[in-house]
N, C-alpha and C positions, 0 to 999 in steps of 0.2 A: 740248661738254665743258667742265666747270668744274674749274679747278685753283687751288689756293691758292699764292700766291707766298710762299716761306718767309722772305723778307727783310723783309716788312712785312705789316700786316693788310689784305690786298687779295685780292679774288677776281678771277680772270681767266677770260674766256670766249673760246675759240677757235671760229671759225665757218668754214664753207666759202665757196664763191662767190668773192667778191672777196678772200678771204684776210684778212678783218678780224680783228684781235685787240683785244678790248675789255677794259679793266680799270677798275674804279671803286674809289677809295679808300674804306675804311670808317672812316677817322679821323673825329674830331669837329670838323673845321675848317669845318663849316657848309655842306656840299654841299646845294643846294636843288633837288630833282628837278623841281618844277613851275614854277620860275621861268623865264620866257622869256628867250632870248638876244637882245639888241639890237645887239651889236657882236661881230664876229669879227676877231681880230688875227692876221694871218698873218706868219710869217717869209718871206723871199724865196728865197734860193738853197737848193735841196734841199727846199723846201716848196711854194712857188708856181711856181718856175722849176726846170727840170731841171738837175741838177748831176751830170754823169757824170765829174767830176774837174777841171772848169775852175777851180774855186777852189783846189783843192790844187795844180794845175799852176802857178797864179799865185804861190802861196807858194814852190813849189820853184824857180821861175825867179828869184825874188828871192834865195832862199837861195844858189843857184849863183852868181849874179852878184856877191854880196857876201861869199861864203865863210862863211855862217852855219851850215852843217852841219845843217839841219833835216831830219827824216825824216817819213814819212807819218803815223806814229803820233802824233808830237808835234803835227803840224798838225791832225789829226782831233780831238784832245782840245781844241783851241781854236777849233773851228768855231762860228760864231755870236757870238763875242766881238768887241768893238771892235777893228778891225784895227790902229789905231795903238798900242793897248795891247799887242797881240800882237807888233808890231814892236819895241817897247821891251823886252819880255821876251826876244825872240829875240837882240837885241843883248847883253843882259846874260848870257844863257846862252853866247853865243859869245865873251864877254870883250871885246866891241867897243864898250861904252858910252863915249860921248865921242868916238870916232873917226869914227862915222857918225851922222847925225841920223836918228831914227826917221821923221820926215816924208819924208825922201828914200826910205826903203824903202817907205813907204805910197804914195808917188807911183808908184814902179816897179810896185807891186802893182796900182794902179788902171789903169796902162797895159796890163798883162797881161790884166786883166779886160776892158778895152775891146777888145783884140784878139780875145779869145774870143767876145765878143758879136758882133763884126763877122763872125766865122767861123760864126755860127749855132749856137754851142755851148750856148746858154742859152734854149731855147724854153719856153713855159709847160708845166706839167705836164699830162698827159692828163686831161681832164675838169675842170681847174681853172677855166677861164674860164666854163664852163657853170655850175659851182658858184657862182662869184662872182655871175654874173648872176641866178641863182635867189635868192640871199640878198638882193640888191637889190630883186628883185620883191616880196619879202615884207617890205620896209622894214627889213631888217637891215643895219646899217652894216658896212663893210669897211675895215680899216686894215692897213698894212704896217709892220713893224719890221725892223731889220737891223743886223748888225755892220759893214756897209759904211758908207762916208761917204755923205752925201746925193748928191753928184755921181755916185758909182759906182752907187748904188741906182737913181737915175733912169735912168741909162744901161741898166742891166740890165732894168728894167721896160719901158722903151720898146722895147728889143730883143725882148722877149717879147710885145709888144702888149698889155700889161696896164695898164688905167687905175688910177690910185691917188688917190682923193679925199683920203686921209690917209696920209702917209708920215712915219715918225720914224726918222731915221738915228742911228747911234751918236755922230756928231760934233755932235748937237744936244741931247744930255743930258750931265749931269755924271758919271753912273755908268752903265757899260754892263752888259749881262747878266753874271751872273744877278740883278743888281739889278732891282727892280720898276719903276724909274724910266721905262724906255722904254715899258712897257705903260701905266703911269699917264699918261704924256704922250699916248699914242695915244688913251686914253679922254678926256682933257681936250679934245684937238682934235676929237674926234668928238661931244662934248657928252654923254657918258655918265659919270655920277658913281658908280653902283653897280657894283662888281666882280662882284656876283652876276648881272649881266646881260651878262657878257663871257665869251667863249671865246678861248683862246690856242692857236694851232696852230704847231708847229715840229718840226724834225727833229734837234735837238741837245739834249744835257742842259742847256746854258745857256738855250735857248729855254724848256724846261720849268721851269727854275729861276726865270726871270723871271715866268712866269705864276703859279707857286705862291707866290712872294713877294708878288705883287700880290693874292693871294687871289681870283683869278677863279673863276667857277663851274665852268668846264671848262678843263682843261689837257690838250691832246691831242698826243701824240707821233705823228708820221707816219713810216712806214718806207721811203719811196721816195727818201730823200735820202742824206746822207753817213753816217747811222747806220741800222742795221737795227733792227727791233723788239727783238731780243735785246739790243742795246746800250742801249736806252732803258728796258727794263722794270724795271731796278733803280733808276731815278731817279724821284722823286715825280711823279705825274701822276694824272689821273682816268681817261683813256682812251688806248688806242693804236689806230692805224689803219694798215693796210698801204698804202693808196693813197687817191685822191680818192673812189672809190666807197664805201669803208668809212667815210671821213670824213663823207660825205653822210649815211650811215645814222645816224651818231652825232648829227649836227646836226639832222636832220629833226624829231624830236619836240620840240625846244626852239625851233625857228625857223619851222616851218611850210613849209619847202621840201619838194619831193618827195623820197622816199627813193631814187628811181631817176631819173636825169637824163632818161630817155626818157618819164617819166610826169609830165604836167602837168595841174592842176586841170581 
């Protein structure tokens, strides 16, 4: 079924099977259908690693401990954003700027994330490691970006048993998402200069924003994280995918990977 999104000039196709929802922008920003993808940049929590609430719980534990009064909606709207910047904003909203250092809150958040990883709350997404391995077999590079600090990001990836040849954390760039800087740094570290050879995959509006602002060829929202597809469809993107199976189908024509993880050359 093809349906037109009334909020922008986009066609959206719904398919069965894996429940994929694909959409391709019809804007004139230079989408190149035949250009091969040489780098896929993945977000971590909610994209590569399962997040059934462990990040939200970490925020709420900090909020309760320091009396910030954060609610789930406020937290969800800031998923994917540099965590120290979120803590500064939370202090300002609570009228506590100057009385508590944001670094103190960020450290409490990191401890809560560490505890969640120790409890096994953040395994790799179903099918993700197989997808990553197939990309590498076809010489497509893989990088990770995150709103976590590098220390926390490494802890989460290690806990999920995900190798990371390139990782760019929010505390390693001067501007966090939705700035393109974190994607551009991932490209630089991966040795890729042309954004037309890059796909960005994430589960939050800020993930999509960073990819769009970097003008990458593909900007794919995935609906198995903190945001569902209906949350993402009104934010600029090239495609939406319900899960790793649907993501694989989108990437296959541009990367040479099998469209089904059980089918190899």
